[in-house]
N, C-alpha and C positions, 0 to 999 in steps of 0.2 A: 324436769316435768313429772309428775309422779304418776300420771296417766301411764306412762312409759312402763312403768313396775306391775302394771296390771296384766295378769295373766289374760283377760279377755282381749288386750291390745297385741300383747307382745307374743301370745302364743301363736296366731296367725301369722305372724312375721317370721315365727321360726319353722313354723309347718312350711311355708314356701320355701325357707332356707333349704330345709332338708331336701327338698325335691330338685333342688337345684345345684346343692354341694357336688364336686369333682370326686373322682374317685380316690380313694385312699392312698397316696403314695406307697410304693413298697421300697422297704430297706433293702441296699444292694448285697448287705450279708444274710438277711434273714433274721437278724437280731437287732430287734432294740426294745426301748422302755414301751410301755404300755402307753397308748395313744389316749389323751385327754380326751374326754367326750366332746362333742361339739356343742351341746347345750351349754355346757360350763363355760366355754369360750364366749358363746353368744352374751350369756347373761353379765359376764365380767366385760364385754366389749360396750354392754348396753350400759354398764355402771360407769364407763369412761364417756361414753356419750353424755349421759346426763350428768355428772359431776364436775367433769374435766380434770380428774384425777389422773396421776401420771401413771405410767403400767408398772413401775416399782411399787407405788402404793395401792396397785388394785392387788398385786401379789400378797401385800402382808394383809389386806382387808379380807381376802379369800384364804386365808390360814394356809397360803401357800398350797391350795389344791391345784393352782396353775401357775407356770412361772410367767415373767414379764415377757420374757423371749417367746415362749408358747403362743401368748395372745397376739404379739407382733405377726409372727409367721404365720398363724392361721388368719387373721384378717387380710395378711399380702395375698394368702392362697384364696381367699374369697374375693378379693379385688380383683386377682388375675382370672379367675373365673366369670367375672362379670356381675357375682352376686348382688353387691349394693345397688348398682344403675337397674337390674331388674327387678329389685324389691321394691323400690320408687315406681318404677314403670307399672309393675302390675296393680301397686295399691291405686294408683291413679286411675289405670284402665278399669279397675274394680268400681272405683267411685263414679265414672262416666257410664259405666254400663248399668249400674244400679240405680243412681241417684241422678246422674246428668250434669254437666255444666251450665251454670247459669253466664252466659256469654253478653248478655245485655251491657253490663259494666264490667271490663277489665282493667286491671289496675297493674302498674309495672313501677317497681322502684328497687334501688341497689340499698344494700345495708355494708356496712364496714366494721370489721371486728378486729381484735389484737392479735398477732401472731408474734410473740415475743421472741420465739427459737428461730424465726427467719426460715431461710432455706427458699426454693421455689416456688414460686405462684407468691411470692410476698412483696411488699413495698412500702415507703413511706406515704403515711396515707394524709390527704388533703385535710381531713377532719380531726387527725390525731399528730399533729406535725411533731417530726422528730420519732415517731412510733413505727415499727415495722405491723404492717396488717395485710388482712385479705379480705375479699368482698364477693358478695353474689348479688346478682340481679335477679330479681324474681317475679314472675306474672302469675296474679292469681285471679279467679273467676270472682263474680259476684258474691259468692259466699265465703270467699277467703281462702278455698283451696288451691293449692300450689299446683299450677299445670305446666309450666317452663320454667328454666332457670339456667344461668351459667355463673361460674366463678372466677375469680382472677387476682390480681394483686391489689393492693390496697392503693397504689398510686395511679391506675387505670380508670379513665373517666368512666362514668356511668353511660354516657351517651355511646361509647365503642361497645358498651355490653347490650345495648337495647336492640340491635337487629340480630344479633346472633339468637336473642330470647324470641323474635319474631319470626326467624327462620325455622325455629324447633316447632312454634305452632304452625308454621305455614306447612311442615311436613306430616302434621296430624291433620290437616283439615281443619282446623279449628279459626284462622284469621277472617275466613269472609262469613264465618257466623258471628262475628264480633260487631255488636253495635255501636258501642262506645268504647275508645280507649284512652284511659287516664294515666297522666304521669306527671311529675314535678316539674318545675321551671328549667331544671337542669337539662333535659331532653328536648325543649320548646325552642329549636333553632328554625331559621327561615325555611329551610329545605326541609323540615322533619315532615310536615302535614303532606307534602307530595312523595317522600319516601315511604312514609305509613300506608298512602293511598295505594302503592305497587303492591300492597298485600290484600288488597280489597277492602281496606280500613279507612273508612271515608268519613268518620268523627272523630278526630282527635281532639282531647280536651287536656289543655295544660296552661298554667298562669304563663303570662309573659316575662321574658327577662328583662333583667336589668339592662339597659343600653347605654352606651358610652357616652357621657356629656349631658345626661338628661337625668341624671340624679336616681335615686333607688325607689323601685317600685315597691309600693307597701304590699306585705306579705298578705295572703287571704288565707282563708279556711282552707282545709285540706279536700272538703268536700267528699265524693266518692274515694278518695285515695286512703281515706282512712282504715280501708280494708286490708291493703296490702301493708300499711303500717302495724296494724294488728297481727297480721301472719309472722311477718318480721319478728315482732317482739315475743311471740309465743316461739320461734325458731332460736332467738337469739338468748331464750332461758335455758339452753342447753348449754352446760358449761363448756363442752368441747367445743361447739361453735362459737362461744361467745370471747373465749381467750384460748386460740388455737396453738399447740405447741407442736404440731406435726410438721415435717419438714419436706411432705412431698403433696403436689397438689392433687395427686391419686387418693391421698389419705383425707384429705379434707373433704373431697368431692364424696367418698365414701360414708362419711360422718353426716354429711348433710343430706344424702339419699337416705339413710337410715332414720335421719328425725324427720323428713318428710315423709317417710313410710309410716312411722309411729302418727302422726301428726295427722294424716290421711285416714289410717284404718280407725283412729279415734273419733275422728269426725263421722265417719261412714257407721260406726257403731251407734253412736247417740243420734245420729237421724233414723236409722232403721230400727232401733230397739222401741220395742211399745212402753207406754207412760204407765208406770206404777203408782 
């Protein structure tokens, strides 16, 4: 996404990173090469998110200003310090404070994507037979702002990810403010409305599932669910999310958090900027 390269978008993101970065580790012998600047690493981690390029390719693209090993190590340092999770949390909290969420219609849906490198948190997807995938399940407000999500392997049923998303919303006191919750037919089991009501959500809207020996129920329009489909489309435009070659769940979580932070800051800026 080209807006990710806009300094007005990624600048506040890096400013947040600067405030959260852990102390620089000291070399045990007191002698080591000059540490690559954090901003340089941030820029090329951002390039990887947008393009999906390999770390080795990024080293060449940078003119060897930073090595692929340094980029991996810096990313892992930031993951261990909780930087990426905090970035997304602060972006969403900022949007909630300045704009506020539209909880009249909240939509939840899953999104499957390729993970050809395999590793933990991947599996053979139902939508891509024979291919390793990962997925996220995302809740957005009425304006398409991500407010909760979880990730898992591609062979994980969306329904199993549905309630962890609601648990996160409940932890932030959002569930009782939701007027209508929309999902696709894959979430609409017989017990779903009662389980959803346990979160204080009394209006659950989803197309009926196909029933055994009763034929196929015709597909219906997406209705309000187009909002979460749109948000998923924006996110999967990032090359690293669309075709992820990371080998660890924490790496995928970090990439998704950075993408959501960028997405949210972009929407926040577009909403608050005066019309010229």
